[in-house]
TIMITI-639636 format. One record per residue (C-alpha): residue number from 1; x, y, z. Coordinates in Angstrom, 2 decimals. Each point is the difference from the previous one (the first is absolute). Layout:
REM TIMITI-639636
+-----+---------+---------+---------+
!  nr !       x !       y !       z !
+-----+---------+---------+---------+
! NUM !       X !       Y !       Z !
...
+-----+---------+---------+---------+
END
This chain:
REM TIMITI-639636
+-----+---------+---------+---------+
!  nr !       x !       y !       z !
+-----+---------+---------+---------+
!   1 ! -117.65 !  194.32 ! -140.76 !
!   2 !   -1.64 !    2.98 !   -1.62 !
!   3 !   -1.25 !    2.84 !    2.17 !
!   4 !   -3.33 !   -0.70 !    1.67 !
!   5 !   -2.98 !    1.88 !   -1.29 !
!   6 !    1.43 !    0.63 !   -3.46 !
!   7 !   -2.57 !    0.13 !   -2.84 !
!   8 !    0.84 !   -2.94 !   -2.26 !
!   9 !   -1.79 !    1.75 !   -2.88 !
!  10 !    2.17 !    3.12 !    0.27 !
!  11 !    0.17 !    1.87 !   -3.30 !
!  12 !    3.14 !   -0.65 !   -2.04 !
!  13 !    1.16 !    1.49 !   -3.26 !
!  14 !    2.84 !   -0.32 !   -2.46 !
!  15 !    1.55 !    3.33 !   -0.93 !
!  16 !   -0.23 !    1.08 !   -3.61 !
!  17 !    3.03 !    0.23 !   -2.26 !
!  18 !    1.82 !    3.30 !    0.05 !
!  19 !    3.06 !    1.84 !   -1.10 !
!  20 !    3.07 !   -1.32 !    1.87 !
!  21 !    2.03 !    3.08 !   -0.90 !
!  22 !   -1.81 !    2.34 !    2.37 !
!  23 !    2.23 !    1.99 !    2.29 !
!  24 !    0.38 !   -0.72 !    3.73 !
!  25 !   -2.74 !    1.49 !    2.16 !
!  26 !   -2.79 !   -0.53 !   -2.56 !
!  27 !   -2.58 !   -2.77 !    0.22 !
!  28 !    1.12 !   -3.27 !   -1.58 !
!  29 !   -1.87 !   -2.71 !   -1.85 !
!  30 !    1.15 !   -3.57 !   -0.60 !
!  31 !   -1.41 !   -2.76 !   -2.21 !
!  32 !    0.82 !   -2.86 !    2.39 !
!  33 !   -1.29 !   -0.88 !    3.46 !
!  34 !    2.18 !    0.87 !    3.01 !
!  35 !   -0.13 !   -0.97 !    3.68 !
!  36 !    2.38 !    0.68 !    2.89 !
!  37 !    1.29 !   -2.09 !    2.91 !
!  38 !    1.20 !    1.83 !    3.11 !
!  39 !    1.90 !   -2.20 !    2.49 !
!  40 !   -0.62 !    1.38 !    3.50 !
!  41 !    0.87 !   -2.85 !    2.37 !
!  42 !    2.81 !    1.80 !    1.85 !
!  43 !   -0.01 !    0.05 !    3.80 !
!  44 !    1.78 !    3.30 !    0.70 !
!  45 !    3.15 !   -1.50 !    1.53 !
!  46 !    2.42 !    2.26 !   -1.90 !
!  47 !   -1.85 !    3.05 !    1.31 !
!  48 !    0.09 !   -1.34 !    3.55 !
!  49 !   -3.77 !    0.39 !    0.15 !
!  50 !   -2.78 !   -2.35 !    1.03 !
!  51 !   -2.14 !    1.52 !   -2.74 !
!  52 !    0.85 !   -1.29 !   -3.50 !
!  53 !    1.34 !    2.81 !   -2.17 !
!  54 !   -2.86 !   -0.25 !   -2.50 !
!  55 !   -2.50 !    0.89 !    2.75 !
!  56 !    1.97 !    2.88 !    1.52 !
!  57 !   -1.90 !    3.30 !   -0.29 !
!  58 !    1.10 !    2.62 !   -2.49 !
!  59 !   -2.06 !    3.19 !    0.26 !
!  60 !   -2.35 !   -1.96 !    2.28 !
!  61 !   -0.56 !   -2.66 !   -2.64 !
!  62 !    1.55 !   -3.51 !   -0.31 !
!  63 !    2.91 !   -0.05 !   -2.44 !
!  64 !   -1.52 !   -2.92 !   -1.93 !
!  65 !   -3.12 !    2.08 !   -0.66 !
!  66 !    2.08 !    2.68 !   -1.70 !
!  67 !    1.65 !   -2.63 !   -2.20 !
!  68 !   -3.41 !   -1.39 !   -0.95 !
!  69 !   -1.23 !    3.49 !   -0.83 !
!  70 !    2.98 !    0.50 !   -2.32 !
!  71 !   -0.91 !   -3.16 !   -1.92 !
!  72 !   -3.73 !    0.67 !   -0.04 !
!  73 !    0.63 !    3.39 !   -1.61 !
!  74 !    1.26 !   -1.96 !   -2.99 !
!  75 !   -3.28 !   -0.97 !   -1.65 !
!  76 !    1.50 !   -2.65 !   -2.31 !
!  77 !    1.17 !   -2.10 !    2.98 !
!  78 !   -3.15 !   -2.01 !    0.58 !
!  79 !    0.97 !   -2.00 !    3.11 !
!  80 !    2.41 !    0.44 !    2.93 !
!  81 !    0.77 !   -3.07 !    2.11 !
!  82 !    1.47 !    0.76 !    3.43 !
!  83 !    1.87 !   -2.87 !    1.66 !
!  84 !    0.18 !    0.13 !    3.80 !
!  85 !    0.82 !   -2.36 !    2.85 !
!  86 !   -2.79 !   -2.02 !    1.58 !
!  87 !    0.00 !    2.15 !    3.16 !
!  88 !   -0.48 !    3.18 !   -2.05 !
!  89 !   -2.72 !   -1.35 !   -2.31 !
!  90 !   -2.95 !    1.56 !    1.86 !
!  91 !    1.90 !    3.26 !    0.59 !
!  92 !    0.69 !    0.34 !   -3.74 !
!  93 !   -3.66 !   -0.60 !   -0.82 !
!  94 !   -1.02 !    2.69 !    2.49 !
!  95 !    2.39 !    2.47 !   -1.69 !
!  96 !   -1.59 !   -0.83 !   -3.37 !
!  97 !   -3.49 !    0.57 !    1.38 !
!  98 !    0.89 !    3.19 !    1.87 !
!  99 !    1.63 !    1.68 !   -3.01 !
! 100 !   -2.25 !   -1.53 !   -2.68 !
! 101 !    2.66 !   -1.73 !   -2.08 !
! 102 !   -2.37 !   -1.51 !   -2.53 !
! 103 !    2.59 !   -1.81 !   -2.13 !
! 104 !    1.96 !   -1.65 !    2.83 !
! 105 !   -0.13 !   -3.66 !    1.01 !
! 106 !    1.84 !   -1.52 !    2.98 !
! 107 !    1.69 !   -3.41 !    0.09 !
! 108 !    2.16 !   -1.69 !    2.62 !
! 109 !    3.71 !   -0.24 !   -0.71 !
! 110 !    2.53 !   -2.77 !    0.59 !
! 111 !    3.12 !   -0.53 !    2.08 !
! 112 !    2.22 !    1.87 !   -2.46 !
! 113 !   -0.38 !    3.03 !   -2.26 !
! 114 !    0.14 !   -2.24 !   -3.08 !
! 115 !   -2.78 !   -2.22 !    1.31 !
! 116 !   -2.08 !    3.06 !    0.87 !
! 117 !    0.30 !    1.39 !   -3.53 !
! 118 !   -0.88 !   -3.43 !   -1.39 !
! 119 !   -3.13 !   -0.04 !    2.19 !
! 120 !   -0.92 !    3.38 !   -1.45 !
! 121 !    0.44 !   -1.30 !   -3.54 !
! 122 !   -2.05 !   -3.10 !    0.75 !
! 123 !   -2.86 !    2.17 !    1.22 !
! 124 !   -0.30 !    1.34 !   -3.55 !
! 125 !   -0.45 !   -3.42 !   -1.60 !
! 126 !   -1.35 !   -2.42 !    2.59 !
! 127 !   -3.77 !    0.06 !    0.30 !
! 128 !   -0.88 !   -0.93 !    3.60 !
! 129 !   -3.56 !   -0.62 !    1.27 !
! 130 !   -1.57 !    2.79 !    2.08 !
! 131 !    2.72 !    2.46 !   -0.97 !
! 132 !    0.19 !    2.94 !   -2.35 !
! 133 !    0.76 !   -1.12 !   -3.53 !
! 134 !    2.84 !    1.91 !   -1.60 !
! 135 !    0.97 !    0.18 !   -3.64 !
! 136 !    3.42 !   -1.14 !   -1.17 !
! 137 !    1.81 !    3.05 !   -1.41 !
! 138 !    2.30 !    0.06 !   -2.99 !
! 139 !    2.60 !    2.02 !    1.94 !
! 140 !    0.63 !    0.14 !    3.75 !
! 141 !    1.90 !    2.73 !    1.83 !
! 142 !    1.82 !   -0.88 !    3.24 !
! 143 !    0.73 !    2.86 !    2.36 !
! 144 !    0.93 !    0.47 !    3.67 !
! 145 !   -3.06 !    0.85 !    2.08 !
! 146 !    2.02 !    2.44 !    2.09 !
! 147 !    1.00 !    2.18 !   -2.97 !
! 148 !   -2.98 !    2.30 !   -0.75 !
! 149 !    1.86 !    2.55 !   -2.13 !
! 150 !   -0.26 !   -1.72 !   -3.35 !
! 151 !   -0.99 !    1.94 !   -3.10 !
! 152 !   -2.39 !   -1.16 !   -2.71 !
! 153 !    2.63 !    0.67 !   -2.64 !
! 154 !    2.38 !   -2.53 !    1.60 !
! 155 !   -2.78 !   -2.57 !    0.35 !
! 156 !   -1.01 !    0.55 !   -3.62 !
! 157 !    3.54 !   -0.36 !   -1.31 !
! 158 !    0.81 !   -3.24 !    1.88 !
! 159 !   -3.40 !   -1.51 !   -0.87 !
! 160 !    0.35 !    0.87 !   -3.69 !
! 161 !    3.57 !   -1.31 !   -0.13 !
! 162 !   -1.06 !   -3.23 !    1.72 !
! 163 !   -2.86 !   -0.47 !   -2.44 !
! 164 !    2.45 !    0.34 !   -2.86 !
! 165 !    3.03 !   -1.85 !    1.37 !
! 166 !   -1.38 !   -2.25 !    2.78 !
! 167 !    1.61 !    1.76 !    2.96 !
! 168 !    1.11 !    3.51 !    0.98 !
! 169 !    1.00 !    1.96 !    3.07 !
! 170 !    0.97 !    3.43 !    1.20 !
! 171 !    3.70 !    0.77 !    0.26 !
! 172 !    2.05 !    2.94 !    1.21 !
! 173 !    3.66 !    1.03 !   -0.31 !
! 174 !    2.35 !   -1.22 !    2.71 !
! 175 !    0.78 !    2.58 !    2.67 !
! 176 !    2.22 !   -1.99 !    2.37 !
! 177 !    3.45 !   -1.21 !   -0.94 !
! 178 !    0.01 !   -3.72 !   -0.86 !
! 179 !    3.21 !   -1.97 !    0.53 !
! 180 !    1.13 !   -3.45 !   -1.13 !
! 181 !    2.11 !   -2.35 !    2.13 !
! 182 !    2.68 !   -2.53 !   -0.86 !
! 183 !   -0.14 !   -3.71 !    1.02 !
! 184 !    1.74 !    0.83 !    3.30 !
! 185 !   -2.77 !    2.43 !    0.93 !
! 186 !    2.01 !    3.21 !   -0.43 !
! 187 !   -1.30 !    3.02 !   -1.92 !
! 188 !    1.15 !   -0.30 !   -3.59 !
! 189 !   -1.51 !    2.86 !   -2.00 !
! 190 !   -2.99 !    2.30 !   -0.25 !
! 191 !   -2.64 !   -0.60 !   -2.65 !
! 192 !   -0.74 !    2.77 !   -2.45 !
! 193 !   -3.38 !    1.22 !    1.21 !
! 194 !   -1.08 !    1.33 !   -3.41 !
! 195 !   -0.11 !   -3.58 !   -1.35 !
! 196 !   -2.37 !   -1.33 !    2.68 !
! 197 !   -3.50 !    0.68 !    1.28 !
! 198 !   -1.87 !   -0.86 !    3.22 !
! 199 !   -3.20 !   -1.98 !   -0.41 !
! 200 !   -3.02 !    1.08 !    2.03 !
! 201 !   -3.79 !   -0.14 !    0.13 !
! 202 !   -2.39 !    0.07 !   -1.77 !
! 203 !    0.58 !   -3.05 !   -2.18 !
! 204 !   -2.40 !   -1.38 !   -2.59 !
! 205 !   -0.42 !   -3.32 !   -1.81 !
! 206 !   -2.34 !   -1.66 !   -2.40 !
! 207 !   -2.08 !   -2.09 !    2.36 !
! 208 !    0.68 !   -3.40 !   -1.53 !
! 209 !    3.77 !    0.57 !    0.10 !
! 210 !    0.18 !    0.98 !    3.69 !
! 211 !   -2.56 !   -2.59 !    1.09 !
! 212 !    1.86 !   -2.87 !   -1.67 !
! 213 !    3.27 !    1.22 !    1.52 !
! 214 !   -1.42 !   -0.06 !    3.52 !
! 215 !   -1.82 !   -3.26 !   -0.61 !
! 216 !    3.07 !   -1.87 !   -1.31 !
! 217 !    2.88 !    1.52 !    1.98 !
! 218 !   -0.96 !    2.15 !    2.96 !
! 219 !   -2.50 !   -2.49 !    1.41 !
! 220 !    2.66 !   -2.68 !    0.52 !
! 221 !    2.43 !    2.51 !    1.46 !
! 222 !   -2.63 !    1.30 !    2.42 !
! 223 !   -0.82 !   -3.52 !    1.11 !
! 224 !    3.63 !   -0.46 !    1.03 !
! 225 !   -0.03 !    3.39 !    1.71 !
! 226 !   -3.22 !   -0.81 !    1.84 !
! 227 !    1.41 !   -3.34 !    1.13 !
! 228 !    3.11 !    1.73 !    1.30 !
! 229 !   -2.07 !    2.54 !    1.95 !
! 230 !   -2.12 !   -2.73 !    1.57 !
! 231 !    3.05 !   -2.05 !    0.99 !
! 232 !    1.59 !    3.06 !    1.57 !
! 233 !   -3.16 !    0.64 !    2.03 !
! 234 !   -0.18 !   -3.62 !    1.18 !
! 235 !    3.66 !    0.02 !    1.05 !
! 236 !   -0.20 !    2.70 !    2.66 !
! 237 !   -0.66 !   -2.28 !    2.98 !
! 238 !    0.74 !   -3.50 !    1.29 !
! 239 !   -0.98 !   -2.09 !    3.02 !
! 240 !    2.68 !   -2.21 !    1.60 !
! 241 !   -1.41 !   -3.02 !    1.84 !
! 242 !    2.18 !   -1.78 !    2.56 !
! 243 !   -0.50 !   -2.80 !    2.49 !
! 244 !    0.84 !    0.09 !    3.69 !
! 245 !    3.57 !   -1.26 !   -0.32 !
! 246 !    2.74 !    2.51 !    0.70 !
! 247 !    1.75 !   -0.66 !   -3.32 !
! 248 !   -3.20 !    0.79 !   -1.92 !
! 249 !   -0.60 !    3.22 !    1.89 !
! 250 !    3.60 !    1.17 !   -0.37 !
! 251 !    0.00 !   -0.71 !   -3.74 !
! 252 !   -3.33 !    1.81 !   -0.29 !
! 253 !    1.41 !    3.07 !    1.78 !
! 254 !    3.05 !    0.10 !   -2.27 !
! 255 !   -2.15 !   -0.32 !   -3.14 !
! 256 !   -2.31 !    2.71 !    1.28 !
! 257 !    2.91 !    2.39 !    0.53 !
! 258 !    1.30 !   -0.53 !   -3.54 !
! 259 !   -3.37 !    0.07 !   -1.76 !
! 260 !   -1.08 !    3.18 !    1.78 !
! 261 !    2.69 !    1.78 !   -1.99 !
! 262 !   -1.80 !   -0.73 !   -3.27 !
! 263 !   -3.67 !   -0.46 !    0.97 !
! 264 !   -2.55 !    2.30 !    1.55 !
! 265 !   -1.42 !   -2.50 !    2.51 !
! 266 !    1.56 !   -3.20 !    1.40 !
! 267 !   -1.97 !   -1.79 !    2.74 !
! 268 !    1.47 !   -2.75 !    2.18 !
! 269 !   -2.57 !   -2.45 !    1.42 !
! 270 !    0.07 !   -3.30 !    1.87 !
! 271 !   -1.67 !   -2.92 !   -1.76 !
! 272 !   -3.62 !   -0.59 !    0.98 !
! 273 !   -3.21 !   -0.32 !   -1.98 !
! 274 !   -2.41 !    0.48 !    2.89 !
! 275 !   -2.66 !    2.60 !   -0.77 !
! 276 !    1.53 !    2.61 !    2.31 !
! 277 !    3.59 !   -0.46 !   -1.15 !
! 278 !    2.07 !    2.63 !   -1.75 !
! 279 !    0.54 !   -2.40 !   -2.93 !
! 280 !   -3.72 !   -0.27 !   -0.72 !
! 281 !   -0.47 !    3.75 !    0.38 !
! 282 !    2.91 !    0.66 !   -2.39 !
! 283 !   -1.64 !   -2.25 !   -2.59 !
! 284 !   -3.60 !    1.14 !    0.40 !
! 285 !    0.94 !    3.70 !    0.00 !
! 286 !    1.49 !   -0.50 !   -3.49 !
! 287 !    2.84 !    2.36 !    0.83 !
! 288 !    2.56 !   -2.56 !   -1.12 !
! 289 !    0.28 !   -1.99 !   -3.21 !
! 290 !    3.40 !   -1.36 !    1.04 !
! 291 !    0.86 !   -2.43 !    2.79 !
! 292 !    3.26 !   -1.49 !    1.26 !
! 293 !   -0.26 !   -3.28 !    1.86 !
! 294 !    3.12 !   -0.81 !    2.04 !
! 295 !    0.77 !   -3.70 !    0.48 !
! 296 !    2.74 !   -1.41 !    2.20 !
! 297 !   -1.61 !   -3.37 !    0.61 !
! 298 !   -1.86 !   -1.90 !   -2.71 !
! 299 !   -2.29 !   -1.83 !    2.43 !
! 300 !   -3.06 !    2.23 !   -0.55 !
! 301 !    1.16 !    1.92 !   -3.06 !
! 302 !   -2.21 !   -1.58 !   -2.67 !
! 303 !   -3.07 !    0.13 !    2.19 !
! 304 !    0.47 !    3.66 !    0.93 !
! 305 !    0.61 !    1.09 !   -3.61 !
! 306 !   -3.22 !   -1.76 !   -1.03 !
! 307 !   -1.84 !    1.80 !    2.83 !
! 308 !    1.44 !    3.33 !   -1.17 !
! 309 !   -1.17 !   -0.70 !   -3.55 !
! 310 !   -3.49 !   -0.87 !    1.24 !
! 311 !   -0.18 !    3.21 !    2.04 !
! 312 !    0.95 !    2.02 !   -3.09 !
! 313 !   -2.66 !   -1.80 !   -2.06 !
! 314 !   -2.71 !    0.44 !    2.63 !
! 315 !    0.17 !    3.79 !   -0.20 !
! 316 !    0.46 !   -0.11 !   -3.80 !
! 317 !    3.27 !    1.90 !    0.35 !
! 318 !    1.39 !   -1.56 !   -3.18 !
! 319 !   -3.14 !    0.60 !   -2.04 !
! 320 !    1.27 !    3.27 !   -1.50 !
! 321 !    3.79 !   -0.10 !    0.33 !
! 322 !    2.60 !   -2.74 !    0.48 !
! 323 !    1.02 !   -0.57 !    3.62 !
! 324 !    3.68 !   -0.78 !    0.66 !
! 325 !    1.02 !   -2.45 !    2.74 !
! 326 !    3.77 !   -0.35 !    0.47 !
! 327 !    0.99 !   -2.97 !    2.15 !
! 328 !    3.34 !    0.78 !    1.65 !
! 329 !    1.92 !   -3.03 !    1.27 !
! 330 !    2.79 !    0.53 !    2.52 !
! 331 !    2.75 !   -2.60 !   -0.40 !
! 332 !    2.47 !   -0.26 !    2.86 !
! 333 !    3.38 !   -0.63 !   -1.60 !
! 334 !    1.58 !   -0.72 !    3.40 !
! 335 !   -2.40 !   -2.87 !    0.69 !
! 336 !    1.01 !   -3.59 !   -0.69 !
! 337 !   -2.77 !   -0.60 !   -2.52 !
! 338 !   -2.00 !    1.93 !   -2.60 !
! 339 !   -2.89 !    1.54 !    1.95 !
! 340 !   -2.40 !    0.07 !   -2.94 !
! 341 !   -0.60 !   -3.23 !   -1.91 !
! 342 !   -0.06 !   -0.07 !   -3.78 !
! 343 !   -3.41 !   -1.67 !    0.21 !
! 344 !   -1.29 !    3.23 !    1.46 !
! 345 !    1.03 !    1.96 !   -3.10 !
! 346 !   -1.63 !   -2.61 !   -2.24 !
! 347 !   -3.23 !    0.38 !    1.96 !
! 348 !    0.15 !    3.80 !   -0.19 !
! 349 !    0.57 !   -0.16 !   -3.75 !
! 350 !   -3.14 !   -2.08 !   -0.42 !
! 351 !   -1.91 !    2.27 !    2.36 !
! 352 !    1.14 !    3.04 !   -2.00 !
! 353 !   -1.46 !   -1.47 !   -3.19 !
! 354 !   -3.35 !   -0.50 !    1.68 !
! 355 !    0.09 !    3.49 !    1.56 !
! 356 !    0.77 !    1.70 !   -3.34 !
! 357 !   -3.40 !   -1.13 !   -1.30 !
! 358 !   -1.50 !    2.08 !    2.81 !
! 359 !    2.14 !    3.06 !   -0.82 !
! 360 !    2.36 !   -0.63 !    2.93 !
! 361 !    3.72 !    0.03 !   -0.87 !
! 362 !    2.19 !   -2.05 !    2.35 !
! 363 !    3.78 !    0.43 !   -0.06 !
! 364 !    2.67 !   -1.74 !    2.10 !
! 365 !    3.14 !    1.66 !    1.35 !
! 366 !    2.74 !   -1.79 !    1.94 !
! 367 !    2.14 !    2.16 !    2.30 !
! 368 !    3.10 !   -1.69 !    1.37 !
! 369 !    0.77 !    0.90 !    3.62 !
! 370 !    3.27 !   -0.14 !    1.95 !
! 371 !    1.20 !    1.18 !    3.39 !
! 372 !    1.62 !    2.99 !   -1.68 !
! 373 !   -2.18 !    3.06 !    0.60 !
! 374 !    1.45 !    1.84 !   -2.99 !
! 375 !   -0.63 !   -2.92 !   -2.34 !
! 376 !   -3.61 !   -0.53 !    1.09 !
! 377 !   -0.70 !    3.73 !   -0.36 !
! 378 !    1.47 !   -0.03 !   -3.51 !
! 379 !   -2.01 !   -3.11 !   -0.93 !
! 380 !   -3.23 !    1.54 !    1.30 !
! 381 !    0.73 !    3.22 !   -1.89 !
! 382 !    0.43 !   -1.97 !   -3.24 !
! 383 !   -3.15 !   -1.97 !    0.81 !
! 384 !   -1.98 !    3.21 !    0.52 !
! 385 !    1.18 !    1.27 !   -3.38 !
! 386 !   -1.17 !   -3.22 !   -1.67 !
! 387 !   -3.36 !    0.16 !    1.77 !
! 388 !   -0.49 !    3.61 !   -1.12 !
! 389 !    0.70 !   -1.03 !   -3.59 !
! 390 !   -2.40 !   -2.97 !    0.21 !
! 391 !   -2.73 !    2.24 !    1.35 !
! 392 !    0.50 !    2.70 !   -2.63 !
! 393 !    0.33 !   -2.34 !   -2.98 !
! 394 !   -2.69 !   -2.53 !    1.02 !
! 395 !    1.43 !   -2.39 !   -2.57 !
! 396 !   -1.93 !   -3.25 !   -0.55 !
! 397 !    3.19 !   -1.56 !   -1.40 !
! 398 !    1.64 !   -0.11 !    3.46 !
! 399 !   -2.81 !   -1.52 !    2.03 !
! 400 !    1.06 !   -3.11 !    1.89 !
! 401 !    3.68 !    0.55 !   -0.81 !
! 402 !    2.57 !   -0.11 !    2.80 !
! 403 !    2.15 !    3.12 !    0.15 !
! 404 !    3.08 !   -0.18 !    2.20 !
! 405 !    1.90 !    2.84 !    1.73 !
+-----+---------+---------+---------+
END
């Protein structure tokens, strides 16, 4: 992930020992190796701009270039790793080439700020083929890429303190009033500002300390965060598949109305797996990873669910992410007999086990229907809430289970 065209034999040096008591503004010397990691994966949303803040021009020059210049003026910082998003990787390399930032290396960040910083740290210790080899420093400074006004004296002081104590960071006196609340949420009292400080960048750590911390703690937390982000992305749309019977269509319309309140896209299609059908197009377009199959008559249910599974497999829809299929059974409470046989649920449970091996999660939901319009609307609303939860959670523990509204 290093910038293309970088000279892998670039000259490196370790600064000589020097007097740490020099006053601010004078050149510093340190007797330990120092590198910096600058996370710059932001997308500019808070500024309301399509251009990420780190690439916005300041005096006709990208902001990130000014930050890099501030760090490259400090001769005892031997390496600066800039962490950017995948889409900005080439842009960052072009900035480095245009402004001749000789000590900068670019790596791709992760889904979160913590993962991005960890990727920057890993670039300093993981030797990858065909990439620039970097030396592991004794101390690493972490600083925001969008904050170019950082003085060498501050960098020197946090780096020296980290080398001695393991970790250090810049602080400043509190300016705003800070209040504490009681258990009921009401303001209780103001904190005495003179006793507290606000933590800010830059921060510095001995490399082994910060690397182990990210390796043992942050990595697991970021995995959970990444999983949550992916699930949220997969849960934005659903395709409802009905048959030709009026009850199926009406139930599909009611579910669509309720689910549209919580999802970005809810399509309602009539069952058919012919090549020109909307069902096939919905599957092959890979717009949906969630399907609702509405059953009011068990005659063809098992066969049609198997066909739906096969269609999903044929386009490899479940190869990357789990596909959710919720089978909704409509049980007419006013009828003389139970409209869905228990054997059907046993068959679906077995089918769900087989489907889970192919990354397809099948759930069953029974909605009881009566002649009361209010009651059926309430039941469908509850059913839609359950379906939304099933889609968002994608829990393997509930596959094949019968949930009843």
